[in-house]
mmCIF entry with sequence, helices, sheets and N, C-alpha, C, O atoms, coordinates in Angstrom:
data_MODEL
# 
_entry.id   MODEL 
# 
_entity.id                         1 
_entity.type                       polymer 
_entity.pdbx_number_of_molecules   1 
# 
_entity_poly.entity_id                      1 
_entity_poly.type                           'polypeptide(L)' 
_entity_poly.nstd_linkage                   no 
_entity_poly.nstd_monomer                   no 
_entity_poly.pdbx_seq_one_letter_code       VLKQIDPEIIGVRGMVCGGDRTTMVKEELVRKAIEMVH 
_entity_poly.pdbx_seq_one_letter_code_can   VLKQIDPEIIGVRGMVCGGDRTTMVKEELVRKAIEMVH 
_entity_poly.pdbx_strand_id                 A 
# 
loop_
_entity_poly_seq.entity_id 
_entity_poly_seq.num 
_entity_poly_seq.mon_id 
_entity_poly_seq.hetero 
1 1  VAL n 
1 2  LEU n 
1 3  LYS n 
1 4  GLN n 
1 5  ILE n 
1 6  ASP n 
1 7  PRO n 
1 8  GLU n 
1 9  ILE n 
1 10 ILE n 
1 11 GLY n 
1 12 VAL n 
1 13 ARG n 
1 14 GLY n 
1 15 MET n 
1 16 VAL n 
1 17 CYS n 
1 18 GLY n 
1 19 GLY n 
1 20 ASP n 
1 21 ARG n 
1 22 THR n 
1 23 THR n 
1 24 MET n 
1 25 VAL n 
1 26 LYS n 
1 27 GLU n 
1 28 GLU n 
1 29 LEU n 
1 30 VAL n 
1 31 ARG n 
1 32 LYS n 
1 33 ALA n 
1 34 ILE n 
1 35 GLU n 
1 36 MET n 
1 37 VAL n 
1 38 HIS n 
# 
_struct_asym.id          A 
_struct_asym.entity_id   1 
# 
loop_
_struct_conf.conf_type_id 
_struct_conf.id 
_struct_conf.pdbx_PDB_helix_id 
_struct_conf.beg_label_comp_id 
_struct_conf.beg_label_asym_id 
_struct_conf.beg_label_seq_id 
_struct_conf.pdbx_beg_PDB_ins_code 
_struct_conf.end_label_comp_id 
_struct_conf.end_label_asym_id 
_struct_conf.end_label_seq_id 
_struct_conf.pdbx_end_PDB_ins_code 
_struct_conf.beg_auth_comp_id 
_struct_conf.beg_auth_asym_id 
_struct_conf.beg_auth_seq_id 
_struct_conf.end_auth_comp_id 
_struct_conf.end_auth_asym_id 
_struct_conf.end_auth_seq_id 
_struct_conf.pdbx_PDB_helix_class 
_struct_conf.details 
_struct_conf.pdbx_PDB_helix_length 
HELX_P HELX_P1 AA1 LEU A 2  ? ILE A 5  ? LEU A 2  ILE A 5  1 ? 4  
HELX_P HELX_P2 AA2 MET A 15 ? CYS A 17 ? MET A 15 CYS A 17 5 ? 3  
HELX_P HELX_P3 AA3 GLU A 27 ? VAL A 37 ? GLU A 27 VAL A 37 1 ? 11 
# 
_struct_conf_type.id          HELX_P 
_struct_conf_type.criteria    ? 
_struct_conf_type.reference   ? 
# 
loop_
_atom_site.group_PDB 
_atom_site.id 
_atom_site.type_symbol 
_atom_site.label_atom_id 
_atom_site.label_alt_id 
_atom_site.label_comp_id 
_atom_site.label_asym_id 
_atom_site.label_entity_id 
_atom_site.label_seq_id 
_atom_site.pdbx_PDB_ins_code 
_atom_site.Cartn_x 
_atom_site.Cartn_y 
_atom_site.Cartn_z 
_atom_site.occupancy 
_atom_site.B_iso_or_equiv 
_atom_site.pdbx_formal_charge 
_atom_site.auth_seq_id 
_atom_site.auth_comp_id 
_atom_site.auth_asym_id 
_atom_site.auth_atom_id 
_atom_site.pdbx_PDB_model_num 
ATOM 1   N N  . VAL A 1 1  ? 9.096  -12.370 31.103 1.00 0.00 ? 1  VAL A N  1 
ATOM 2   C CA . VAL A 1 1  ? 8.778  -13.655 31.726 1.00 0.00 ? 1  VAL A CA 1 
ATOM 3   C C  . VAL A 1 1  ? 9.869  -14.724 31.432 1.00 0.00 ? 1  VAL A C  1 
ATOM 4   O O  . VAL A 1 1  ? 10.259 -15.472 32.329 1.00 0.00 ? 1  VAL A O  1 
ATOM 5   N N  . LEU A 1 2  ? 10.355 -14.787 30.165 1.00 0.00 ? 2  LEU A N  1 
ATOM 6   C CA . LEU A 1 2  ? 11.282 -15.741 29.840 1.00 0.00 ? 2  LEU A CA 1 
ATOM 7   C C  . LEU A 1 2  ? 12.635 -15.536 30.645 1.00 0.00 ? 2  LEU A C  1 
ATOM 8   O O  . LEU A 1 2  ? 13.313 -16.509 30.974 1.00 0.00 ? 2  LEU A O  1 
ATOM 9   N N  . LYS A 1 3  ? 12.971 -14.344 30.925 1.00 0.00 ? 3  LYS A N  1 
ATOM 10  C CA . LYS A 1 3  ? 14.186 -14.189 31.772 1.00 0.00 ? 3  LYS A CA 1 
ATOM 11  C C  . LYS A 1 3  ? 13.992 -14.700 33.153 1.00 0.00 ? 3  LYS A C  1 
ATOM 12  O O  . LYS A 1 3  ? 14.958 -15.176 33.750 1.00 0.00 ? 3  LYS A O  1 
ATOM 13  N N  . GLN A 1 4  ? 12.804 -14.639 33.715 1.00 0.00 ? 4  GLN A N  1 
ATOM 14  C CA . GLN A 1 4  ? 12.532 -15.175 34.971 1.00 0.00 ? 4  GLN A CA 1 
ATOM 15  C C  . GLN A 1 4  ? 12.640 -16.646 35.090 1.00 0.00 ? 4  GLN A C  1 
ATOM 16  O O  . GLN A 1 4  ? 13.260 -17.154 36.024 1.00 0.00 ? 4  GLN A O  1 
ATOM 17  N N  . ILE A 1 5  ? 12.025 -17.382 34.121 1.00 0.00 ? 5  ILE A N  1 
ATOM 18  C CA . ILE A 1 5  ? 12.077 -18.807 34.143 1.00 0.00 ? 5  ILE A CA 1 
ATOM 19  C C  . ILE A 1 5  ? 13.326 -19.396 33.512 1.00 0.00 ? 5  ILE A C  1 
ATOM 20  O O  . ILE A 1 5  ? 13.656 -20.557 33.754 1.00 0.00 ? 5  ILE A O  1 
ATOM 21  N N  . ASP A 1 6  ? 14.030 -18.596 32.696 1.00 0.00 ? 6  ASP A N  1 
ATOM 22  C CA . ASP A 1 6  ? 15.338 -18.969 32.104 1.00 0.00 ? 6  ASP A CA 1 
ATOM 23  C C  . ASP A 1 6  ? 15.325 -20.385 31.412 1.00 0.00 ? 6  ASP A C  1 
ATOM 24  O O  . ASP A 1 6  ? 16.054 -21.301 31.792 1.00 0.00 ? 6  ASP A O  1 
ATOM 25  N N  . PRO A 1 7  ? 14.448 -20.488 30.379 1.00 0.00 ? 7  PRO A N  1 
ATOM 26  C CA . PRO A 1 7  ? 14.366 -21.825 29.689 1.00 0.00 ? 7  PRO A CA 1 
ATOM 27  C C  . PRO A 1 7  ? 15.597 -22.040 28.803 1.00 0.00 ? 7  PRO A C  1 
ATOM 28  O O  . PRO A 1 7  ? 16.234 -21.078 28.374 1.00 0.00 ? 7  PRO A O  1 
ATOM 29  N N  . GLU A 1 8  ? 15.909 -23.245 28.546 1.00 0.00 ? 8  GLU A N  1 
ATOM 30  C CA . GLU A 1 8  ? 17.083 -23.595 27.619 1.00 0.00 ? 8  GLU A CA 1 
ATOM 31  C C  . GLU A 1 8  ? 16.648 -23.487 26.200 1.00 0.00 ? 8  GLU A C  1 
ATOM 32  O O  . GLU A 1 8  ? 17.457 -23.134 25.342 1.00 0.00 ? 8  GLU A O  1 
ATOM 33  N N  . ILE A 1 9  ? 15.388 -23.778 25.900 1.00 0.00 ? 9  ILE A N  1 
ATOM 34  C CA . ILE A 1 9  ? 14.877 -23.644 24.489 1.00 0.00 ? 9  ILE A CA 1 
ATOM 35  C C  . ILE A 1 9  ? 13.471 -23.076 24.604 1.00 0.00 ? 9  ILE A C  1 
ATOM 36  O O  . ILE A 1 9  ? 12.790 -23.222 25.618 1.00 0.00 ? 9  ILE A O  1 
ATOM 37  N N  . ILE A 1 10 ? 13.066 -22.419 23.518 1.00 0.00 ? 10 ILE A N  1 
ATOM 38  C CA . ILE A 1 10 ? 11.650 -21.914 23.346 1.00 0.00 ? 10 ILE A CA 1 
ATOM 39  C C  . ILE A 1 10 ? 11.131 -22.278 21.985 1.00 0.00 ? 10 ILE A C  1 
ATOM 40  O O  . ILE A 1 10 ? 11.949 -22.423 21.076 1.00 0.00 ? 10 ILE A O  1 
ATOM 41  N N  . GLY A 1 11 ? 9.826  -22.442 21.756 1.00 0.00 ? 11 GLY A N  1 
ATOM 42  C CA . GLY A 1 11 ? 9.259  -22.693 20.480 1.00 0.00 ? 11 GLY A CA 1 
ATOM 43  C C  . GLY A 1 11 ? 8.725  -21.440 19.864 1.00 0.00 ? 11 GLY A C  1 
ATOM 44  O O  . GLY A 1 11 ? 7.881  -20.756 20.444 1.00 0.00 ? 11 GLY A O  1 
ATOM 45  N N  . VAL A 1 12 ? 9.223  -21.130 18.670 1.00 0.00 ? 12 VAL A N  1 
ATOM 46  C CA . VAL A 1 12 ? 8.712  -19.832 17.996 1.00 0.00 ? 12 VAL A CA 1 
ATOM 47  C C  . VAL A 1 12 ? 8.239  -20.021 16.547 1.00 0.00 ? 12 VAL A C  1 
ATOM 48  O O  . VAL A 1 12 ? 8.011  -19.064 15.807 1.00 0.00 ? 12 VAL A O  1 
ATOM 49  N N  . ARG A 1 13 ? 8.100  -21.341 16.170 1.00 0.00 ? 13 ARG A N  1 
ATOM 50  C CA . ARG A 1 13 ? 7.721  -21.615 14.741 1.00 0.00 ? 13 ARG A CA 1 
ATOM 51  C C  . ARG A 1 13 ? 6.553  -20.829 14.253 1.00 0.00 ? 13 ARG A C  1 
ATOM 52  O O  . ARG A 1 13 ? 6.690  -20.152 13.233 1.00 0.00 ? 13 ARG A O  1 
ATOM 53  N N  . GLY A 1 14 ? 5.381  -20.858 14.907 1.00 0.00 ? 14 GLY A N  1 
ATOM 54  C CA . GLY A 1 14 ? 4.191  -20.088 14.418 1.00 0.00 ? 14 GLY A CA 1 
ATOM 55  C C  . GLY A 1 14 ? 4.483  -18.592 14.423 1.00 0.00 ? 14 GLY A C  1 
ATOM 56  O O  . GLY A 1 14 ? 4.092  -17.896 13.485 1.00 0.00 ? 14 GLY A O  1 
ATOM 57  N N  . MET A 1 15 ? 5.165  -18.069 15.459 1.00 0.00 ? 15 MET A N  1 
ATOM 58  C CA . MET A 1 15 ? 5.424  -16.633 15.547 1.00 0.00 ? 15 MET A CA 1 
ATOM 59  C C  . MET A 1 15 ? 6.280  -16.235 14.451 1.00 0.00 ? 15 MET A C  1 
ATOM 60  O O  . MET A 1 15 ? 6.006  -15.189 13.863 1.00 0.00 ? 15 MET A O  1 
ATOM 61  N N  . VAL A 1 16 ? 7.335  -16.962 14.076 1.00 0.00 ? 16 VAL A N  1 
ATOM 62  C CA . VAL A 1 16 ? 8.275  -16.454 12.998 1.00 0.00 ? 16 VAL A CA 1 
ATOM 63  C C  . VAL A 1 16 ? 7.744  -16.796 11.655 1.00 0.00 ? 16 VAL A C  1 
ATOM 64  O O  . VAL A 1 16 ? 8.420  -16.508 10.667 1.00 0.00 ? 16 VAL A O  1 
ATOM 65  N N  . CYS A 1 17 ? 6.581  -17.392 11.529 1.00 0.00 ? 17 CYS A N  1 
ATOM 66  C CA . CYS A 1 17 ? 6.042  -17.595 10.160 1.00 0.00 ? 17 CYS A CA 1 
ATOM 67  C C  . CYS A 1 17 ? 4.823  -16.723 10.061 1.00 0.00 ? 17 CYS A C  1 
ATOM 68  O O  . CYS A 1 17 ? 4.013  -16.945 9.161  1.00 0.00 ? 17 CYS A O  1 
ATOM 69  N N  . GLY A 1 18 ? 4.633  -15.753 10.915 1.00 0.00 ? 18 GLY A N  1 
ATOM 70  C CA . GLY A 1 18 ? 3.497  -14.847 10.808 1.00 0.00 ? 18 GLY A CA 1 
ATOM 71  C C  . GLY A 1 18 ? 2.175  -15.493 11.262 1.00 0.00 ? 18 GLY A C  1 
ATOM 72  O O  . GLY A 1 18 ? 1.109  -15.006 10.885 1.00 0.00 ? 18 GLY A O  1 
ATOM 73  N N  . GLY A 1 19 ? 2.212  -16.545 12.039 1.00 0.00 ? 19 GLY A N  1 
ATOM 74  C CA . GLY A 1 19 ? 1.005  -17.185 12.547 1.00 0.00 ? 19 GLY A CA 1 
ATOM 75  C C  . GLY A 1 19 ? 0.507  -18.321 11.648 1.00 0.00 ? 19 GLY A C  1 
ATOM 76  O O  . GLY A 1 19 ? -0.512 -18.941 11.953 1.00 0.00 ? 19 GLY A O  1 
ATOM 77  N N  . ASP A 1 20 ? 1.191  -18.595 10.576 1.00 0.00 ? 20 ASP A N  1 
ATOM 78  C CA . ASP A 1 20 ? 0.756  -19.652 9.553  1.00 0.00 ? 20 ASP A CA 1 
ATOM 79  C C  . ASP A 1 20 ? 1.907  -20.572 9.447  1.00 0.00 ? 20 ASP A C  1 
ATOM 80  O O  . ASP A 1 20 ? 2.847  -20.265 8.713  1.00 0.00 ? 20 ASP A O  1 
ATOM 81  N N  . ARG A 1 21 ? 1.913  -21.681 10.121 1.00 0.00 ? 21 ARG A N  1 
ATOM 82  C CA . ARG A 1 21 ? 3.054  -22.670 10.113 1.00 0.00 ? 21 ARG A CA 1 
ATOM 83  C C  . ARG A 1 21 ? 3.248  -23.328 8.759  1.00 0.00 ? 21 ARG A C  1 
ATOM 84  O O  . ARG A 1 21 ? 4.210  -24.078 8.593  1.00 0.00 ? 21 ARG A O  1 
ATOM 85  N N  . THR A 1 22 ? 2.368  -23.083 7.767  1.00 0.00 ? 22 THR A N  1 
ATOM 86  C CA . THR A 1 22 ? 2.571  -23.761 6.473  1.00 0.00 ? 22 THR A CA 1 
ATOM 87  C C  . THR A 1 22 ? 3.427  -22.822 5.601  1.00 0.00 ? 22 THR A C  1 
ATOM 88  O O  . THR A 1 22 ? 3.844  -23.251 4.525  1.00 0.00 ? 22 THR A O  1 
ATOM 89  N N  . THR A 1 23 ? 3.709  -21.595 5.989  1.00 0.00 ? 23 THR A N  1 
ATOM 90  C CA . THR A 1 23 ? 4.559  -20.694 5.240  1.00 0.00 ? 23 THR A CA 1 
ATOM 91  C C  . THR A 1 23 ? 6.066  -20.788 5.666  1.00 0.00 ? 23 THR A C  1 
ATOM 92  O O  . THR A 1 23 ? 6.458  -21.547 6.553  1.00 0.00 ? 23 THR A O  1 
ATOM 93  N N  . MET A 1 24 ? 6.811  -20.008 5.001  1.00 0.00 ? 24 MET A N  1 
ATOM 94  C CA . MET A 1 24 ? 8.250  -20.049 5.298  1.00 0.00 ? 24 MET A CA 1 
ATOM 95  C C  . MET A 1 24 ? 8.547  -19.153 6.472  1.00 0.00 ? 24 MET A C  1 
ATOM 96  O O  . MET A 1 24 ? 7.814  -18.211 6.777  1.00 0.00 ? 24 MET A O  1 
ATOM 97  N N  . VAL A 1 25 ? 9.654  -19.479 7.126  1.00 0.00 ? 25 VAL A N  1 
ATOM 98  C CA . VAL A 1 25 ? 10.172 -18.645 8.263  1.00 0.00 ? 25 VAL A CA 1 
ATOM 99  C C  . VAL A 1 25 ? 10.551 -17.249 7.674  1.00 0.00 ? 25 VAL A C  1 
ATOM 100 O O  . VAL A 1 25 ? 11.269 -17.180 6.676  1.00 0.00 ? 25 VAL A O  1 
ATOM 101 N N  . LYS A 1 26 ? 10.082 -16.178 8.275  1.00 0.00 ? 26 LYS A N  1 
ATOM 102 C CA . LYS A 1 26 ? 10.457 -14.862 7.874  1.00 0.00 ? 26 LYS A CA 1 
ATOM 103 C C  . LYS A 1 26 ? 11.576 -14.203 8.662  1.00 0.00 ? 26 LYS A C  1 
ATOM 104 O O  . LYS A 1 26 ? 11.476 -14.069 9.882  1.00 0.00 ? 26 LYS A O  1 
ATOM 105 N N  . GLU A 1 27 ? 12.639 -13.791 7.984  1.00 0.00 ? 27 GLU A N  1 
ATOM 106 C CA . GLU A 1 27 ? 13.818 -13.274 8.669  1.00 0.00 ? 27 GLU A CA 1 
ATOM 107 C C  . GLU A 1 27 ? 13.497 -12.094 9.588  1.00 0.00 ? 27 GLU A C  1 
ATOM 108 O O  . GLU A 1 27 ? 14.059 -11.996 10.679 1.00 0.00 ? 27 GLU A O  1 
ATOM 109 N N  . GLU A 1 28 ? 12.624 -11.221 9.175  1.00 0.00 ? 28 GLU A N  1 
ATOM 110 C CA . GLU A 1 28 ? 12.302 -10.047 10.005 1.00 0.00 ? 28 GLU A CA 1 
ATOM 111 C C  . GLU A 1 28 ? 11.609 -10.451 11.274 1.00 0.00 ? 28 GLU A C  1 
ATOM 112 O O  . GLU A 1 28 ? 11.772 -9.822  12.320 1.00 0.00 ? 28 GLU A O  1 
ATOM 113 N N  . LEU A 1 29 ? 10.760 -11.604 11.166 1.00 0.00 ? 29 LEU A N  1 
ATOM 114 C CA . LEU A 1 29 ? 10.164 -12.087 12.371 1.00 0.00 ? 29 LEU A CA 1 
ATOM 115 C C  . LEU A 1 29 ? 11.044 -12.715 13.372 1.00 0.00 ? 29 LEU A C  1 
ATOM 116 O O  . LEU A 1 29 ? 10.860 -12.594 14.584 1.00 0.00 ? 29 LEU A O  1 
ATOM 117 N N  . VAL A 1 30 ? 12.057 -13.426 12.812 1.00 0.00 ? 30 VAL A N  1 
ATOM 118 C CA . VAL A 1 30 ? 13.071 -14.029 13.597 1.00 0.00 ? 30 VAL A CA 1 
ATOM 119 C C  . VAL A 1 30 ? 13.859 -12.936 14.399 1.00 0.00 ? 30 VAL A C  1 
ATOM 120 O O  . VAL A 1 30 ? 14.107 -13.052 15.599 1.00 0.00 ? 30 VAL A O  1 
ATOM 121 N N  . ARG A 1 31 ? 14.208 -11.923 13.671 1.00 0.00 ? 31 ARG A N  1 
ATOM 122 C CA . ARG A 1 31 ? 14.904 -10.790 14.279 1.00 0.00 ? 31 ARG A CA 1 
ATOM 123 C C  . ARG A 1 31 ? 14.130 -10.166 15.456 1.00 0.00 ? 31 ARG A C  1 
ATOM 124 O O  . ARG A 1 31 ? 14.638 -9.871  16.538 1.00 0.00 ? 31 ARG A O  1 
ATOM 125 N N  . LYS A 1 32 ? 12.852 -10.003 15.116 1.00 0.00 ? 32 LYS A N  1 
ATOM 126 C CA . LYS A 1 32 ? 11.854 -9.405  16.153 1.00 0.00 ? 32 LYS A CA 1 
ATOM 127 C C  . LYS A 1 32 ? 11.838 -10.390 17.334 1.00 0.00 ? 32 LYS A C  1 
ATOM 128 O O  . LYS A 1 32 ? 11.928 -9.910  18.464 1.00 0.00 ? 32 LYS A O  1 
ATOM 129 N N  . ALA A 1 33 ? 11.729 -11.736 17.179 1.00 0.00 ? 33 ALA A N  1 
ATOM 130 C CA . ALA A 1 33 ? 11.651 -12.656 18.280 1.00 0.00 ? 33 ALA A CA 1 
ATOM 131 C C  . ALA A 1 33 ? 12.913 -12.548 19.121 1.00 0.00 ? 33 ALA A C  1 
ATOM 132 O O  . ALA A 1 33 ? 12.859 -12.578 20.350 1.00 0.00 ? 33 ALA A O  1 
ATOM 133 N N  . ILE A 1 34 ? 14.082 -12.418 18.425 1.00 0.00 ? 34 ILE A N  1 
ATOM 134 C CA . ILE A 1 34 ? 15.357 -12.368 19.106 1.00 0.00 ? 34 ILE A CA 1 
ATOM 135 C C  . ILE A 1 34 ? 15.420 -11.030 19.945 1.00 0.00 ? 34 ILE A C  1 
ATOM 136 O O  . ILE A 1 34 ? 15.954 -11.062 21.054 1.00 0.00 ? 34 ILE A O  1 
ATOM 137 N N  . GLU A 1 35 ? 14.942 -9.966  19.495 1.00 0.00 ? 35 GLU A N  1 
ATOM 138 C CA . GLU A 1 35 ? 14.915 -8.685  20.173 1.00 0.00 ? 35 GLU A CA 1 
ATOM 139 C C  . GLU A 1 35 ? 14.008 -8.842  21.422 1.00 0.00 ? 35 GLU A C  1 
ATOM 140 O O  . GLU A 1 35 ? 14.340 -8.314  22.484 1.00 0.00 ? 35 GLU A O  1 
ATOM 141 N N  . MET A 1 36 ? 12.869 -9.561  21.306 1.00 0.00 ? 36 MET A N  1 
ATOM 142 C CA . MET A 1 36 ? 11.967 -9.650  22.403 1.00 0.00 ? 36 MET A CA 1 
ATOM 143 C C  . MET A 1 36 ? 12.533 -10.511 23.623 1.00 0.00 ? 36 MET A C  1 
ATOM 144 O O  . MET A 1 36 ? 12.202 -10.321 24.793 1.00 0.00 ? 36 MET A O  1 
ATOM 145 N N  . VAL A 1 37 ? 13.403 -11.452 23.202 1.00 0.00 ? 37 VAL A N  1 
ATOM 146 C CA . VAL A 1 37 ? 13.977 -12.318 24.180 1.00 0.00 ? 37 VAL A CA 1 
ATOM 147 C C  . VAL A 1 37 ? 15.149 -11.630 24.954 1.00 0.00 ? 37 VAL A C  1 
ATOM 148 O O  . VAL A 1 37 ? 15.365 -11.844 26.147 1.00 0.00 ? 37 VAL A O  1 
ATOM 149 N N  . HIS A 1 38 ? 15.853 -10.823 24.208 1.00 0.00 ? 38 HIS A N  1 
ATOM 150 C CA . HIS A 1 38 ? 16.986 -10.050 24.837 1.00 0.00 ? 38 HIS A CA 1 
ATOM 151 C C  . HIS A 1 38 ? 16.485 -8.789  25.367 1.00 0.00 ? 38 HIS A C  1 
ATOM 152 O O  . HIS A 1 38 ? 17.252 -8.005  25.924 1.00 0.00 ? 38 HIS A O  1 
# 
């Protein structure tokens, strides 16, 4: 869907923190998010 709408930015804070925005960003989840977008 992201490729179809071609946004300039997307918000991923909750996703890359494992669903808990009070925790730190997790590198492995950032990598997974990047893979999902590409």
